[in-house]
N, C-alpha and C positions, 0 to 999 in steps of 0.2 A: 457362345453358349455351349456348355456340355449338356447333352440330353440323352438319357438312356431309359428304355423301357425294360422292366424286369417282369418276366412272364412266368406264371406258375401254371403248368399244364393241367394238374389235377383238378383245380377249381376254375380253370380257364380265366384266371384273374391277373390283371396287369397293374403294376405300380410304376411310379415314375421318379427318377432322380434327375435333377437338373441343377446346374451351377454356373457361376461366373468366375472364370479363371483369373480375371484381373483383380478381383477382390478376395478370392478364396472362399466364397460363401456358396452354400448349396441348400436346396429344399427337396423334400421327398413328399410325394402325394400318394395316398392310399397304400401305405406299407403293410406288408404281411407281418405276422407276429414273430417269426424267426428273423431277426433284424440284421444278422451278420452280413448279409449281402450288401446292405446299404453302407454299413461301416467300412466294408472292404472297398466299395466304390469311392467313398470319400477319401480313404487313405491312398488309393491308386491315383486319384486325380489331385491330391494335395488340397482338398477342400474340407471345410468345416460345415457340418449340417447345422444350420441356424434356424430352420423352419420346417415344420411337418404339418401337412394339411390332409383333410378328408373331404371328398366330394359330397358325402352323405353318411348317414348311419346305416352301415352295411347289414345285409341279411344273410349273405352267403359265406362269409368268412369273418374270423375275428380279427379286427384291425390291430396292427402293431403301432399305431400312431403314438399312443401313450408310452408304450414300451420304448420306442425310439427316442421320444422326447425325454424320457427319464434317463436314458443312457447318454444322451448328448447335451442335455440342457437346452435344447431347441425350444422355440416358441410354437405352440399349437395354433393353427389357424382352422377354426371350425365354424360351421354355419350357425347363424343366429336367426335364420329364417324358419318358417313353419310354425305349427301351433305348439302349445305348451307340452303336449304329450310326447313330443319328439325333440325336446331341448336336451343338450348334453348335460350330464350330471357327473359328480365325482371328480371334478377338476382341481380340487384343492391340492396344493403342493406343486402344481405345474405352472409354468409361464404359458399363458394362453391369450388369444384374441378371438372374440366372437365376431364374425364378419357378416355383413349384409350386402345386398346387390349394389355393385358399383364400388365397393371398398377396394383400395389399392395399397400395395406395399412393394418394397424392393428387396430382391435377393441379389446383392451386389448391384450390377447395372441392369439386371433383368427386372422389368416391371411386371407385377402380377396383379390381375384384376379378378375379383370374385363376381360371377354373374349368376343370379338366381334362376335356376332352370327346373322348376317343380314339375311334378307329374309322376315320375317313378316314385319319388317320395316328396313330401311337402317341403322339406328343408334343403333339397338338393341344390348344390352349386357347381358350376363349371369354372375352371381356372383358365383364364386367358393369359398367355405369355407374350410380352413385347420385348424384343431383343435390342435393348438400348433405352436409356432413360428418356430420350427425346422422340423415340419411335411412336408414331400415332396409329399404326396398323398392327393388329395382333398377328403373330406368326403361328402360334400353336394354341389349340384348345384341348385341355385335359378334361374330357367330358364325363368321366365316371360312368354311371348307368343312365345318363340322359340320352346320349347318342352312341350307337355302336357302328361298326362297319356293316352296312346293309340293314340295320335294324334300329329299334329304339328300346329303351328300358320299359318293361311292362309296368302297368299302373295298378295291377291287382294284388301286389304282394302284401300290402298292409291288410287287405281283406283275406287273402288266401293263407298267409303265413302268420300274421300277427292277430288275426281274428277280429279286425276292426271292420265291421259290416258297413256296407254302403260307401266304400271309398274307391272302388275300382273305376266306376264311370266318371265321377268328379275328377279323379286323378288323370284319366285319359283326356278330359277337356282341358285341364291345366297343362298337360303335356303338349296338346295342340297349340295352345297360346304361347308356350315356351318356344316351340319350334318356329312358329310364324315370326316371332321376334328374333330368334337366333339366326335365321337364314338371311337377315339383313347384313351379316358379316361378309367379308370378301370371299369369293369362291375359292381362292388359294389357301384359305385358312386350313391348316393341318388338323385333322381330327384324330386324337389319340384316346381310345376308349378304355373303360375299366374292365371289359371282358371280351373274349373271343368265342369262337365256335365251341359249343359244348356246355356253355353256361346256361343255367336255368333262369337267368335274369331277362331273357328274351326268347324269341322263337325262331329267328332267322339270322343269327349272328354269323358274319363272315369270318373266314380263317385268316385274312390278311391282318397284319398288326396295326395298320393305320389307313386313313383315307384322307380325302379333302372334302370340304363342305360342298364345293361345286359338283364333285362326282356324286355325293350322296343325294343332293337335291335333284339330280337327274336320273339316278338309277335305283335308289332304295325303294322298297315297297310303298313307303309313305309319300313318295314324290307326287304321284297323281292326285292324292287327296289334298295335299298342300297347294299344288298348282291350281286346283279347282276351288280352293278355299272351302272344301266340303268337310265341315267339322263332324257331321253325323257319320259320314262314311269312314272318316279317320277313326272315330271312337269304335265303330263296329269292327274295323279291320284290326285295330290294335288289340282288342280284347279276345279276338277269335283264336282258338287253337294254341293257347299258351301251354307250355309244359307244366307238369305237376310241380308244385313248390315243395322242396324237401322239408320234412318235419322239423329239422333243426333250425330253419330260418327264423322262426319266432324267437327262439332262444338267442340267436345271434343279434337280432335287433335289440333285445333288452340288454345284453352284455355290452354291446358296442355303445349304447346310449349311456349306461350307468357306470361302465368301467370294470375291468378285471384286475385282480392282483398282478403286480409286476413279476414277471418270471425271473429276470436278471440273467439267466443263462438257460440253455437248452436242457430240459430234464434228461437224466441218464438212468433209466430204470435198470435195476440189477438183475443178474441171472439168478433165478430162484432155484433153490434146492427142491427135490421132489417133495420133501416134507413141508417146506414153506408154501409151495404151490398148492398142495392138497388142502392145507389149512386155510389159505386165502379163498379157495373155491368154496369150501364149506362155510365160510363166513360171508359169502355173497358176492365175491369178485366175479367178473365176466371174462371169460376167455375168448379172445379174438383169434380164430384160426385163419392165418393168412395164406395157407396153402391153396393150390388150385382145386377146382371142383372134383377132379378125379381122385386126388389124394384124400380129400375130405370124405367123399363117398365111400372110399375103401376102408376107412376106419378113423373115427374121431372121438375125442373125449365128450361124453354126454354133457349137453348144455352149451357147447361151444357155438359161437356165431361165426359162420364162414364168410369172411370178407377178404377175397384174394388180394395180395399185394399188387399194386399197380397204380396207374394214374387216377383211377376212380375210387381209390381207397377212402379218401376224405369224405366224399359225397355219401358213400354207402355207410360209413361209420356214423355220419350225421343222421342218416335216415333211421338207423336201427339201434344205436347204442345209447344207454341211459347216461345222463350227466351226473347222476347222484350215486354211482357205484364205482368201486375201483376196477381198473382194467388190467388185464394181463395179455401179452402178445405171445402167440406161438409163431416164431419166426427165427431164421438164422441170425446169428449175432451181427453179421455184416449188413442186414436189412433194418435193424432196429432203429438206428438214427433217422433214416428216411421215414419210417412209419411214425415215429414220435413227432417229427416235423409235421407230417400230414394230420396227425391228431390235434396237436396244439393249434393248428391254423383254424380249427373250428371249436376251440375251447375245451377239448377233451384232454384235460391235463393230468387227471388222477391215474397215471400209468404206474403201477406199483412194481412191475417186473416183467420178465419174459422167460420163456422156456424155448430152447431151440428145436427140440424133437419130442416125440411121444415116449421117450425112454422111461421105463419104469411102469408102463401100462402093458398088461397082458392083452392079447387079442380079444379075449373074452370080456375084458372091461371096456372095450370100445364099441361104439355104435356104427352102423353103416347106413347108407341111403339106398333103398331099393330102387333099381332102375327098371324102366318098362319100355318096351319097343313101341313104335307107332302102331304096329299091327295089333298088339295086345291092348293098347290104350283105346284103339278104335273099337275093338270088340266089346270092351267094358263100358265104353261110352254109349255105344249103340244099344246095348242091352239095359242100360240104366243102372248098371252095377256100380258105377263109379261117377264121381263128380270131376269135371275138368276145371282147374283153377289156372287162369291166365294171369301172369304177374308182369306183363309188359306195360308200357305206357299206354295212356288212353288213345293217343294218336296212332300207335301201332295197332292197337286192338280194333279201332273203328276203321282206319284208313287202309291198313294192309290186310285186314281180314282176320276173323277169329273162328274158332270151332263153335258151331251153333250151340247156343244155350250155355256156353262156358261162363263160369263166374269170373268176373274181372276185378282184381284188386292189385294195384301197383305193388311191386315187391317191397317198396319202402314203407308201405302202409299196412302190411299184413299184421303187425302187432296191434295197431289201433283198431283194425277191423276183423280181428280173429273171431269175434262172436258171430260173424256172418258165414263162417266156414263150417260145413256139416261135420259131425263127428260120428255119424251112424253108418257111414260107408267109406270106402277108399276114396282118397282125393289124389288125383293125378295133376301134378304141378308142372307148368311149362312156361318158358319164355321164348326168345327167338332161337337160341341154340344151346341153352343149358346153364349159363353162368348165373343169371339172376334167380333162376328157379332154385339153384343150390343154396344161394344166400337166403331166399325166402323160406325154404324148407328148414334150414338151420334155425332161423328165428322162431318158427312155429314149433319145432322140436323142443327148443328151450322152454317153450310155454306149456309143454306137455302133450302136444299132438303126436299121435302114434302112426296112424294108418295113411302115411304119405308116400307117394311114389314120384320119382323124377322122370319126366318124359325124355328119353335119350334122344338128343338131336333137336329137341324143341319143336316149334311149329314148322321149322324147315323140313324135318324128317316126316312130319305129318303130311305136308304139302307134296313132298317128293313121292309119296305113296298114292297120291291122287285123292286123298280123303277130303271131305268138304270143308270149305271155309265160307264165311259170310261177312259182309260189311253192314248188315242190318243192325240197327240200334235196338237194344232190348227195351 
């Protein structure tokens, strides 16, 4: 068997390519939308991709399963488990097979079995791989968002992201039952998960690419609850302290269920002339300023959203950018392809062009972000002259300490919760060290907020001066 994990750092997302050299057939599980990496692997190993599968309807990235099936003529293997709300749609024109628990098929001499592992989502399946037609013990489990290294897929995403109330606890109980059943497999079963450290699909994901079932059942946080067969403790532990679900997750669930138009090739947004750029902005296009926080603070085009280029670009784009408006990148030409890939992986396809610099704009036409020191922020906070807005995560805010009486809104939710932010006094925005606060300020500025200051050095600078922090819950 040829087996490869393809890992995308930005979304901490893993897809899988495996094949049978004897017959020249291959399958891909949970592909991303820019599919050239799988086509290159197939060519490299002289294999034909005949099957493409998904472990579940994803929330954190836009699946490339249909894109890859369209390009190769492969058969789609998709879950037929779960309720009617989460059945796949828009499959006309594809070769596809809807699979249920226990269904099997062959990729060359590799036997593949679908195992229903609900909990993270109702339709979730795990793929077991048997290396040989007569082999009775599975070698590999491609577990998607069911089981991670050191963690399990959260059961609250349908409630948190898709807005389906009352699904978190029942999902946790289904996950418990899935786990009790799954650990009957051999300890040596290899666990190859759908995500690694940094994903919002769990709270304690390990950085290692894979594990074994035996190791997980001895060392993962859930091991004690399963060993004791304590379902109530398991449910409580699973639901506690999960990270915020990005706003775009709800959109991804719908698009992955219903299908997106086939791209065919990677979009290549053109270089815009100054005239074309200004016209597009006047007509409602959004400028994504991908420079770092210092360059943005020093001078930026009014209305631009500051999302610095880097591995977290996809996630912050999903948090803050609209899906119904054209997008323009401010980025060097050599970065544009990478940024486009990061955007299409979450379905932000309407990229109409890019500009490489601020050429054509006079300094007087640019806005700056006022910076404020910890000492001045402390004085304004102490006198009640200003409001402190903390845009870190909830776990940082409560567990690591926050400025007393600070307003807490996650940086990714400032647009939805802007009505909670006072407009009658200065607002001092901070995060840990200044990156997320720059992004949050840019989003608020684009909405018309004026009296915003960035706390230089974030809460780190505040703490270094010995100013007070509290873990008290408001």
